[in-house]
N, C-alpha and C positions, 0 to 999 in steps of 0.2 A: 245380742250375743247369746249363744246357746250355753246353758248351764248343764254340766254333766253330774250325774250322781256318782259319788265315790264310795265304794264298798271295800273295807279292809278285811281280808281273809283272817280267820282265826290263827292260821299259821304265822302270818305277818304280825299279828298282835302279840303272839307268843315270842316271836323273835325280837320285837321292840321291847317287850317287858324284860326279857333276859338281858338285853344290852343295857337298858337303863338300870336294872338291878346291879349288874356288874359295875357299871360306872359309878353308881351311888356309893358303893363300898369304898371306892378310891376318892371320889370328890362329889359330894351331894349337890353342890351348886352347879357343877358342870353337868351332872345328870339332869337336873331340872332344865337347864338351858338347852341341852341336846334334845330332850323330849319336846320342848316347846318348838324348837326349830324343825324337827322331824314332822311333827303334826302339822305345822304351818305349810311345809312343802307338800305333804300328802293332800291336805285340804285344798291347796292351790290348784290342784288338777281339775277342780270343777270348772275352771275357765281354761280353755285351750290346752288340753292335755297332749295334743299332737305336737306341741312345741318341743317335747323331749324326744331325743333320738332313739332309734331302735337298738336293742342289744344285738350285737353281731358276733355270735359265737357259732362254731361249727356244729355243735350238737343241739342247738336251739333252733326251732323252725324260724326261718326268715320272716321278719315282720310280726312276730308273736308278742314280744315284750318290749316295752319302752323302758328306758333306764333313766333314773334320776340320781345324781350324786349329791350328797349333802356334805359339804366341807371335806371332800376327798377321803372321808372315812366310812361313809355309809352309802350303800347302793340300794335303791328302792326299785323293784321291778313290778311293772303294771301292764295290764292288758286293757284295751279299749274295745268294748263290744256295744255297738249302737250308741246310746247316750249314757253308758255306764262305764266307769273306770274301776277295774278290779285290781287292788293292791295285793299281789300274791306273795312277795318276798321282801324282806328287809334284812340286808346282809352287812356285817361289819367287814369292810374291805381289807382290814388288817389280818383277817383270818382266811383260811383256805376254804373256798366255796366251790371247788372243782366238782363236788358231788352234784351240784346243780346242773352242770353242763354235760353230764355223762348220760 
């Protein structure tokens, strides 16, 4: 089985940090759990990242991003280029992220 390299963009790291920091103010245990789960999902892309569906939005080029939902509250957007998975965005689905698809 082919192993992919997973690279997390600085922007996605910042988004993850902001989300975990926010959650930690409300519930530190939940923040630790969320971080562990998110990192596991991101790392899981080293094996078969194609298993995740494409993001289908009018203003996003077709077939550009794959989407990974984590517990219906977090959306991870990635691109596959060759043998590398680039994690570009990590979005809290409870917030407005229409800026992304404009």
